[in-house]
C-alpha positions as CSV (number, residue, x, y, z in Angstrom):
1,M,-12.1,-18.6,56.2
2,P,-8.6,-17.6,55.1
3,S,-8.9,-19.8,52.0
4,D,-12.1,-18.1,50.9
5,R,-10.4,-14.7,51.2
6,R,-7.4,-16.0,49.2
7,L,-9.7,-17.4,46.5
8,F,-11.5,-14.1,46.3
9,R,-8.2,-12.2,45.9
10,L,-7.0,-14.7,43.2
11,R,-10.2,-14.2,41.3
12,Q,-9.9,-10.4,41.6
13,L,-6.3,-10.5,40.5
14,R,-7.2,-12.7,37.5
15,R,-10.0,-10.2,36.5
16,W,-7.6,-7.3,36.7
17,L,-5.0,-9.2,34.6
18,L,-7.6,-9.9,31.9
19,I,-8.6,-6.3,31.8
20,A,-5.0,-5.2,31.6
21,A,-4.3,-7.6,28.8
22,V,-7.0,-5.8,26.7
23,I,-6.4,-2.2,27.8
24,V,-2.6,-2.0,27.8
25,P,-2.0,-3.1,24.2
26,T,-4.8,-0.9,23.0
27,A,-3.4,2.2,24.8
28,V,0.2,1.5,23.7
29,S,-1.0,1.2,20.1
30,A,-2.9,4.4,20.3
31,V,0.1,6.3,21.7
32,L,2.5,4.8,19.1
33,M,0.2,5.6,16.2
34,S,-0.3,9.2,17.5
35,G,3.4,9.9,16.8
36,I,4.0,11.2,20.3
37,V,6.6,8.6,21.1
38,P,9.3,7.8,18.5
39,T,9.2,4.2,17.4
40,R,10.7,1.9,14.9
41,F,8.2,3.3,12.4
42,G,9.9,6.7,13.0
43,A,13.2,5.0,12.1
44,A,11.6,3.5,9.0
45,A,10.2,6.9,8.0
46,Q,13.7,8.4,8.4
47,A,15.2,5.6,6.3
48,S,12.6,6.3,3.6
49,E,14.2,9.7,3.1
50,K,17.4,7.9,2.0
51,I,15.7,5.8,-0.7
52,A,15.5,7.6,-4.0
53,F,13.0,6.8,-6.7
54,A,13.6,7.6,-10.4
55,E,10.7,9.3,-12.1
56,S,9.1,8.2,-15.4
57,Q,5.8,8.5,-17.2
58,V,3.1,6.1,-18.0
59,V,0.1,6.4,-20.4
60,L,-3.2,4.7,-19.4
61,R,-5.1,3.9,-22.6
62,T,-8.9,3.6,-21.9
63,A,-12.1,3.8,-23.8
64,G,-12.4,7.4,-22.6
65,G,-8.9,8.4,-23.9
66,N,-5.3,8.5,-23.0
67,H,-4.2,9.7,-19.5
68,V,-0.6,10.6,-18.7
69,F,0.8,10.1,-15.2
70,T,4.2,10.9,-13.7
71,V,5.3,7.9,-11.6
72,E,8.1,7.0,-9.2
73,M,9.7,3.7,-10.1
74,A,10.0,1.0,-7.4
75,V,12.4,-1.5,-9.1
76,D,14.4,-3.0,-6.3
77,D,13.5,-4.8,-3.0
78,A,14.1,-1.7,-0.8
79,Q,12.1,0.6,-3.0
80,R,9.2,-2.0,-3.4
81,A,9.2,-2.6,0.4
82,L,8.9,1.2,1.1
83,G,6.5,2.1,-1.7
84,L,4.2,5.0,-0.8
85,M,4.5,4.4,3.0
86,F,4.5,7.4,5.2
87,R,3.2,9.7,2.5
88,R,0.4,12.1,3.4
89,E,-0.7,12.9,-0.1
90,L,-0.5,11.9,-3.7
91,A,-1.2,14.3,-6.6
92,P,-4.0,13.2,-8.9
93,D,-1.7,12.9,-11.9
94,H,1.1,11.0,-10.0
95,G,1.6,7.4,-8.8
96,M,4.2,4.7,-8.2
97,L,5.0,1.8,-10.6
98,F,6.3,-1.3,-8.9
99,D,8.2,-3.4,-11.4
100,F,8.9,-7.0,-10.4
101,G,10.9,-7.7,-13.6
102,R,8.9,-10.7,-14.6
103,D,5.4,-12.1,-14.4
104,T,4.8,-13.5,-10.8
105,F,2.1,-13.6,-8.2
106,I,2.2,-10.3,-6.5
107,S,1.0,-9.5,-3.0
108,M,0.6,-5.9,-1.7
109,W,-0.6,-4.4,1.5
110,M,-1.1,-0.9,3.0
111,R,1.0,-1.1,6.1
112,N,2.2,2.4,7.1
113,T,0.5,3.8,4.1
114,F,-1.6,6.8,5.2
115,I,-3.5,7.4,2.0
116,S,-6.1,5.3,0.2
117,L,-5.0,4.1,-3.2
118,D,-6.2,2.4,-6.4
119,M,-4.0,-0.5,-7.4
120,L,-3.7,-1.7,-11.0
121,F,-2.1,-5.1,-11.5
122,I,-0.4,-5.2,-15.0
123,T,0.8,-8.1,-17.1
124,S,4.2,-8.0,-18.9
125,D,2.5,-6.9,-22.1
126,G,0.9,-3.9,-20.4
127,R,-2.6,-5.2,-19.9
128,I,-4.5,-4.3,-16.7
129,S,-5.6,-7.7,-15.3
130,F,-7.0,-6.7,-11.9
131,I,-8.0,-3.5,-10.2
132,R,-8.4,-2.9,-6.4
133,E,-10.0,0.4,-5.8
134,N,-10.0,2.5,-2.6
135,T,-7.7,0.5,-0.4
136,T,-7.9,0.9,3.3
137,P,-5.0,3.0,4.8
138,Q,-2.7,1.1,7.2
139,S,-4.5,-2.2,6.5
140,L,-2.6,-5.5,6.8
141,E,-5.0,-7.2,4.4
142,T,-3.2,-8.9,1.5
143,I,-4.1,-7.5,-1.9
144,E,-3.5,-10.0,-4.7
145,A,-4.5,-10.5,-8.3
146,P,-5.7,-14.0,-9.3
147,E,-3.1,-14.3,-12.0
148,R,0.6,-13.5,-12.5
149,N,1.6,-9.9,-13.3
150,R,4.8,-8.0,-13.9
151,A,3.9,-4.7,-12.2
152,V,1.5,-2.8,-10.0
153,L,0.6,0.8,-10.5
154,E,-0.6,2.7,-7.4
155,L,-2.7,5.8,-8.0
156,A,-4.7,8.1,-5.7
157,A,-7.9,6.5,-4.6
158,G,-10.8,7.3,-6.9
159,T,-8.6,7.6,-10.0
160,A,-9.8,4.2,-11.5
161,A,-13.5,5.3,-11.2
162,R,-12.8,8.9,-12.4
163,L,-11.0,7.6,-15.6
164,G,-13.4,4.6,-16.1
165,L,-10.4,2.2,-15.9
166,K,-11.3,-1.4,-16.7
167,V,-9.6,-4.8,-16.8
168,G,-8.2,-5.1,-20.3
169,D,-7.2,-1.4,-20.6
170,R,-3.5,-0.8,-21.6
171,V,-0.6,0.8,-19.8
172,D,2.3,2.1,-21.9
173,H,5.7,2.2,-20.4
174,E,9.1,0.9,-21.5
175,I,9.0,-2.0,-19.1
176,F,6.0,-3.4,-21.0
177,G,7.7,-2.9,-24.4
178,R,5.4,0.0,-25.1
179,P,7.2,3.4,-24.5
180,A,4.9,6.1,-23.0
181,K,4.0,8.4,-25.8
182,P,1.1,10.6,-24.7
183,G,-0.2,11.3,-28.2
184,G,0.5,7.9,-29.8
């Protein structure tokens, strides 16, 4: 009889451990994401205040006309790693231009990015080669273009549709050898 009781207790303990293995990580994640408890994300958010981004302008040249955007430039590893993380809003005429300095395969993600974005992958001559619209905030999904690109322009979600942006449209900026001249 004692062995049956011991077996019952072991099964009960195993059941509770399995339940705890599911519930505890979920609860901890919920608390950390709520911002109630300071985490390493909080430290990263504070570090983000120390990284400065230069501002510039780009002109998107589409069939529907030219569209000027003020962009923050992410040109070094620290800036590219931070990107638009921890931002709660992005003005409709603003964005961030990630310059990788040469054509390469680029992978992006939305970790710690609280706003949905449109991502335009741009070749070294300023041609849009790939567009990912309405990205999912805080997703760890890898977002990649099928070909090499020099840069990625992140804009507020819905901008690509609103402007009718298409693969093949042009982006003017000095990194592409085409300075941004709104009228020209």
